[in-house]
C-alpha positions as CSV (number, residue, x, y, z in Angstrom):
1,X,171.6,34.2,107.1
2,X,168.2,36.8,106.8
3,X,166.3,36.1,103.1
4,X,163.7,37.9,101.5
5,X,161.5,36.0,98.6
6,X,159.0,37.8,96.3
7,X,155.8,35.8,96.1
8,X,152.4,36.1,94.6
9,X,149.1,35.8,96.7
10,X,145.6,35.5,95.5
11,X,143.4,38.3,97.1
12,X,140.2,35.6,96.9
13,X,140.7,31.9,95.3
14,X,137.5,32.7,93.5
15,X,139.3,35.6,91.6
16,X,142.4,36.0,89.3
17,X,143.8,39.2,91.1
18,X,146.5,39.3,93.8
19,X,149.4,41.4,95.3
20,X,153.2,40.6,95.2
21,X,154.6,39.9,98.8
22,X,157.5,40.0,100.1
23,X,158.6,36.9,102.5
24,X,161.1,37.8,104.9
25,X,163.0,34.8,106.9
26,X,165.4,34.9,109.7
27,X,166.5,31.4,111.6
28,X,163.4,29.8,110.8
29,X,161.1,32.6,111.5
30,X,159.1,34.0,108.4
31,X,157.1,37.1,107.8
32,X,154.8,37.9,104.7
33,X,154.6,41.6,103.8
34,X,151.9,42.9,101.4
35,X,152.8,44.9,98.8
36,X,151.2,47.6,97.2
37,X,151.2,45.7,93.6
38,X,148.4,44.7,92.7
39,X,148.4,42.4,89.6
40,X,146.0,39.7,87.7
41,X,147.3,36.4,88.2
42,X,148.5,36.3,84.0
43,X,150.7,39.5,84.9
44,X,152.6,37.7,87.6
45,X,153.1,34.5,85.6
46,X,154.8,36.8,83.0
47,X,157.3,38.3,85.2
48,X,160.9,36.8,85.1
49,X,161.8,37.9,88.7
50,X,165.2,36.4,88.3
51,X,165.6,39.5,85.6
52,X,164.4,42.3,86.7
53,X,164.2,44.5,83.8
54,X,164.5,48.6,84.7
55,X,162.2,49.2,81.7
56,X,159.6,47.5,83.4
57,X,157.7,49.7,86.1
58,X,156.4,46.6,88.1
59,X,159.8,44.6,88.1
60,X,161.9,47.8,89.0
61,X,159.6,48.4,91.7
62,X,159.4,45.5,92.9
63,X,163.7,45.6,92.4
64,X,163.8,48.9,94.6
65,X,161.4,47.4,97.2
66,X,163.5,44.2,97.7
67,X,166.6,46.5,97.9
68,X,165.1,48.3,100.9
69,X,164.3,45.2,103.0
70,X,167.9,44.2,102.2
71,X,169.2,47.4,103.5
72,X,167.4,47.4,106.6
73,X,168.6,43.9,107.5
74,X,171.8,45.0,106.6
75,X,171.7,47.8,109.2
76,X,170.2,45.7,112.0
77,X,173.0,43.3,111.4
78,X,175.9,45.9,111.7
79,X,174.0,47.1,115.1
80,X,175.1,44.0,116.3
81,X,172.0,43.5,118.7
82,X,169.4,40.6,118.0
83,X,166.3,41.5,115.9
84,X,163.5,39.7,114.4
85,X,161.6,39.2,111.1
86,X,159.1,41.7,112.9
87,X,161.4,44.5,113.6
88,X,162.3,44.3,109.8
89,X,158.9,44.2,108.9
90,X,157.8,47.3,111.4
91,X,160.5,49.1,110.2
92,X,160.2,48.8,106.5
93,X,156.3,49.8,106.7
94,X,157.5,52.7,108.4
95,X,159.4,53.7,105.9
96,X,156.8,52.8,103.5
97,X,154.8,55.2,105.3
98,X,156.5,58.2,105.6
99,X,158.1,58.3,102.2
100,X,154.7,57.5,100.3
101,X,154.6,60.1,98.2
102,X,151.0,61.6,99.4
103,X,151.9,61.4,103.2
104,X,155.3,63.1,102.1
105,X,153.7,66.0,100.6
106,X,150.7,66.2,102.9
107,X,153.2,66.7,106.2
108,X,155.5,69.0,104.0
109,X,152.2,71.2,103.6
110,X,151.1,71.3,106.9
111,X,154.4,72.2,108.1
112,X,154.7,75.5,105.6
113,X,151.5,75.9,107.2
114,X,152.4,76.1,110.8
115,X,155.7,78.4,110.1
116,X,153.1,80.7,108.4
117,X,154.5,79.8,104.6
118,X,150.7,79.5,103.8
119,X,151.2,80.2,100.3
120,X,154.2,77.7,99.6
121,X,152.1,74.9,101.2
122,X,149.1,75.9,99.1
123,X,151.6,75.4,96.2
124,X,153.1,72.2,97.8
125,X,148.9,71.0,97.9
126,X,148.4,71.8,94.3
127,X,151.7,69.9,93.0
128,X,150.7,67.0,95.1
129,X,147.1,66.8,93.5
130,X,148.1,66.9,90.1
131,X,150.9,64.7,89.9
132,X,148.0,62.0,91.7
133,X,146.1,62.8,88.9
134,X,148.6,61.8,86.8
135,X,149.1,58.1,88.8
136,X,145.1,58.0,88.4
137,X,144.9,58.7,92.7
138,X,147.1,56.3,93.8
139,X,149.8,56.9,96.0
140,X,153.5,55.5,95.5
141,X,156.6,55.9,97.1
142,X,159.0,58.6,96.7
143,X,162.0,56.2,95.9
144,X,159.6,54.7,92.4
145,X,160.0,58.1,91.0
146,X,162.3,57.5,88.2
147,X,163.6,59.8,85.0
148,X,160.9,58.0,83.4
149,X,158.4,58.3,85.7
150,X,159.7,62.6,85.7
151,X,158.8,62.6,81.7
152,X,156.1,60.7,81.5
153,X,154.5,63.1,84.4
154,X,156.1,65.9,82.2
155,X,153.8,64.2,79.2
156,X,151.0,64.1,80.6
157,X,150.8,68.2,82.0
158,X,151.5,68.8,78.5
159,X,148.9,67.3,77.2
160,X,146.7,68.8,79.6
161,X,147.5,72.0,77.6
162,X,149.4,73.4,80.7
163,X,152.7,76.4,79.6
164,X,156.2,75.6,80.2
165,X,156.3,77.9,82.9
166,X,153.7,76.1,84.8
167,X,155.0,72.8,83.9
168,X,158.0,74.1,85.1
169,X,156.4,75.0,88.8
170,X,155.2,71.5,89.2
171,X,158.2,70.2,88.5
172,X,160.3,72.1,90.6
173,X,157.9,71.9,93.9
174,X,158.5,67.8,93.2
175,X,162.4,67.8,92.7
176,X,162.3,69.8,96.1
177,X,160.2,67.4,98.2
178,X,162.3,64.5,96.5
179,X,165.6,66.5,97.6
180,X,164.7,67.0,100.9
181,X,163.9,63.5,101.2
182,X,167.8,62.3,100.2
183,X,168.7,64.5,102.4
184,X,167.2,63.0,105.4
185,X,169.2,60.0,104.2
186,X,166.5,57.8,103.5
187,X,166.0,57.7,99.9
188,X,169.0,57.1,97.4
189,X,169.5,59.9,94.8
190,X,168.2,58.7,91.3
191,X,168.4,62.5,89.9
192,X,164.8,61.8,88.2
193,X,164.3,65.4,87.1
194,X,167.5,65.5,85.3
195,X,165.7,65.7,82.1
196,X,162.7,67.8,82.3
197,X,162.2,71.1,81.8
198,X,162.7,73.4,85.4
199,X,163.5,76.5,83.9
200,X,161.6,79.7,83.3
201,X,160.3,80.6,79.8
202,X,160.0,84.1,79.1
203,X,156.1,84.8,79.4
204,X,153.6,86.7,76.8
205,X,153.5,90.3,77.0
206,X,151.1,91.0,79.5
207,X,150.7,94.8,79.5
208,X,148.4,97.5,78.3
209,X,149.3,100.2,76.1
210,X,147.6,103.6,78.1
211,X,144.6,103.7,75.2
212,X,144.1,100.2,76.1
213,X,144.4,101.1,79.9
214,X,141.9,104.4,79.5
215,X,139.4,101.7,77.6
216,X,138.8,99.8,80.7
217,X,138.2,103.0,82.8
218,X,135.8,104.6,80.6
219,X,133.4,101.7,80.0
220,X,129.9,101.6,81.0
221,X,129.6,99.0,84.0
222,X,126.5,100.1,85.5
223,X,124.7,97.6,84.2
224,X,127.0,94.2,86.0
225,X,128.2,95.0,89.5
226,X,130.5,91.9,89.4
227,X,132.3,92.8,86.4
228,X,131.9,96.9,87.5
229,X,133.9,95.8,90.8
230,X,136.8,93.7,88.8
231,X,137.4,96.8,86.6
232,X,137.7,99.0,89.6
233,X,140.4,96.4,91.9
234,X,142.5,96.5,88.2
235,X,142.3,100.2,87.9
236,X,143.2,100.6,91.9
237,X,145.7,98.3,91.1
238,X,147.1,100.6,88.2
239,X,146.9,103.8,90.0
240,X,148.8,102.3,93.4
241,X,151.9,102.1,90.9
242,X,150.5,98.2,90.3
243,X,150.2,97.2,93.8
244,X,149.6,93.1,93.5
245,X,146.1,92.0,94.4
246,X,147.0,90.3,97.4
247,X,148.0,93.8,99.4
248,X,145.0,95.6,97.8
249,X,143.1,92.9,99.5
250,X,144.5,93.2,103.2
251,X,144.7,97.3,103.3
252,X,143.2,98.5,105.9
253,X,141.4,101.3,106.4
254,X,144.0,102.7,109.1
255,X,147.0,102.5,106.4
256,X,145.9,105.6,105.3
257,X,146.5,108.5,107.0
258,X,147.4,112.6,106.2
259,X,147.4,111.9,102.4
260,X,149.5,108.8,102.4
261,X,148.8,105.3,101.8
262,X,151.3,103.3,103.9
263,X,151.4,99.3,103.9
264,X,153.6,96.2,104.3
265,X,154.0,94.2,101.1
266,X,153.1,90.8,101.9
267,X,155.5,89.1,99.9
268,X,159.2,91.1,100.6
269,X,158.1,92.1,103.6
270,X,159.3,96.3,102.5
271,X,157.6,99.2,104.0
272,X,156.0,101.0,100.8
273,X,154.4,104.3,100.7
274,X,152.1,105.9,98.2
275,X,150.4,109.0,97.6
276,X,146.8,109.2,98.0
277,X,145.2,110.5,94.9
278,X,141.6,111.7,94.0
279,X,141.0,108.2,91.3
280,X,142.2,106.6,94.1
281,X,139.2,107.5,96.3
282,X,137.0,107.5,93.6
283,X,136.9,104.0,93.7
284,X,136.6,103.6,97.3
285,X,133.7,105.6,97.7
286,X,131.8,103.3,95.5
287,X,132.3,100.8,98.6
288,X,130.7,102.9,101.3
289,X,132.5,102.6,105.2
290,X,131.4,98.6,106.7
291,X,132.3,97.5,109.9
292,X,134.9,95.9,108.5
293,X,138.8,97.3,109.8
294,X,139.3,96.1,105.8
295,X,139.3,98.8,103.2
296,X,137.9,96.7,100.7
297,X,134.8,94.5,101.0
298,X,136.9,91.2,99.6
299,X,138.3,89.5,103.1
300,X,136.1,89.5,106.4
301,X,138.1,90.5,109.8
302,X,137.7,86.4,110.7
303,X,140.6,85.2,110.3
304,X,140.1,81.7,109.8
305,X,138.0,82.5,106.8
306,X,140.4,85.0,104.8
307,X,142.5,83.0,102.9
308,X,139.9,81.2,101.2
309,X,137.8,84.2,100.6
310,X,141.0,85.9,99.0
311,X,141.3,83.0,96.7
312,X,137.4,83.0,95.7
313,X,137.3,86.7,95.4
314,X,140.8,86.4,92.7
315,X,139.2,83.9,90.6
316,X,136.0,85.7,90.2
317,X,137.4,88.9,89.7
318,X,139.9,87.5,87.0
319,X,137.0,85.6,85.5
320,X,134.8,89.3,84.9
321,X,138.2,90.8,83.5
322,X,138.9,88.1,80.9
323,X,135.0,88.6,79.9
324,X,135.5,92.1,80.1
325,X,138.8,91.8,78.0
326,X,136.7,90.1,75.1
327,X,133.8,92.8,75.3
328,X,136.2,95.5,74.6
329,X,138.4,93.7,72.4
330,X,141.6,94.0,74.1
331,X,143.3,91.1,72.3
332,X,144.2,88.5,75.0
333,X,143.3,87.6,78.6
334,X,143.0,90.5,80.8
335,X,143.9,89.5,84.4
336,X,144.8,91.2,87.9
337,X,148.6,90.7,86.8
338,X,148.1,93.0,83.7
339,X,148.0,96.1,85.6
340,X,150.8,95.6,87.5
341,X,152.9,94.9,84.1
342,X,151.2,97.5,82.3
343,X,152.2,100.4,85.2
344,X,155.4,98.9,85.0
345,X,155.8,99.8,81.3
346,X,153.8,102.9,81.5
347,X,156.5,104.2,83.9
348,X,159.5,103.0,81.9
349,X,157.6,103.9,78.4
350,X,157.3,107.9,80.3
351,X,161.5,107.8,81.2
352,X,161.0,107.0,84.8
353,X,164.1,105.7,86.3
354,X,164.1,102.4,87.2
355,X,165.2,102.4,90.8
356,X,161.9,104.4,91.0
357,X,160.1,101.8,89.0
358,X,161.7,99.1,91.9
359,X,160.7,101.0,94.3
360,X,157.1,101.4,93.3
361,X,156.6,97.7,92.5
362,X,158.0,97.1,95.8
363,X,160.8,94.7,94.2
364,X,163.4,93.8,96.5
365,X,166.1,94.9,93.8
366,X,166.6,96.7,90.6
367,X,167.9,93.3,89.4
368,X,164.7,91.7,89.8
369,X,163.2,94.9,88.2
370,X,165.5,94.7,85.0
371,X,164.2,91.0,84.5
372,X,160.7,92.1,84.9
373,X,160.6,94.8,82.4
374,X,163.0,92.5,80.0
375,X,159.5,90.1,79.1
376,X,157.1,93.1,79.5
377,X,157.2,94.4,75.8
378,X,159.0,94.3,72.3
379,X,158.1,98.1,71.6
380,X,161.8,99.1,70.7
381,X,162.7,96.1,69.0
382,X,159.8,96.6,66.5
383,X,160.2,100.3,66.0
384,X,164.3,99.7,65.6
385,X,162.9,96.8,63.2
386,X,161.0,99.2,61.1
387,X,163.3,101.6,60.5
388,X,166.1,98.9,59.2
389,X,163.4,97.6,56.6
390,X,162.0,100.9,55.8
391,X,165.8,101.7,55.2
392,X,165.9,98.8,52.5
393,X,163.4,100.5,49.7
394,X,165.9,104.2,50.0
């Protein structure tokens, strides 16, 4: 009967460090596989391998490894064909390579990029880097991720000052990757993300009143070229119904014709049309025509560099907008996304119908616009609250 035995091998006889190993035996054939678990001899001597505890990380991972090897042996026995210790070892090592966290996330990210889903590819790569920082750069197998691991990772992100929505963002990506591996039939579903936050928290108000928008528009930035450019992009987004920066960056000169700007929104694919106004043209005139086919000096025609140029421009513009907000005492960090929120808020305040706001923002449905508007500000509630408080004085 095939057996699996857990052993410890010193890396060097002159050293007390070593590796946990798995010795597979079949009909007097033996083969030893070195695991990824590096221990000191003193740690190994403390491990009670006859009573593996779920609360001990190393013990739990050794248990997972041995169960995986035994599962492979059982599968081979069910096939009814001959197999050797090398066959068992090869299959286990193949599993370990394919379902290591780093390899699996890298493969998913590459798949999304090949499908043209560049943004999704980048978010998976970002989640992978974040989780590996939590692991101090070490790679682990996907089936090592337990409920305890997920909770510890959540605590790591919280200690790093991340918001609930950012933490949820990373958790949802890891959960999606884990569930995909489960659906492939190779990972048993331990539901490791059941106790961590994966919802969407209500965001802090990011809409500016028109008085603040006017101060941004009128600010004298003649002495700072990059800050002036950042302000111009912010105002252009506001003038164009809160157009997302991604869409602004990819606007082409040919998109403007007969007094209309017609473009296809990158996120939804919807075709939008905006009347071209003197305010928009005034901003464009500050950046004379170049040989590029694009309207603004943000990305090059060279497609290989577009994504990195877009990201760099986004970081720089948001940085200078934050500095501008500080100098103007706006009261909270200013970003490009504030222009989108501010336009929606101004439209609602001025009685623009929901359907028109939804169309202007390029939302795929009015329900999305309702959710969007619900978190913009509390002006109506504050007004009602003041009225109620004043009524107490009567």
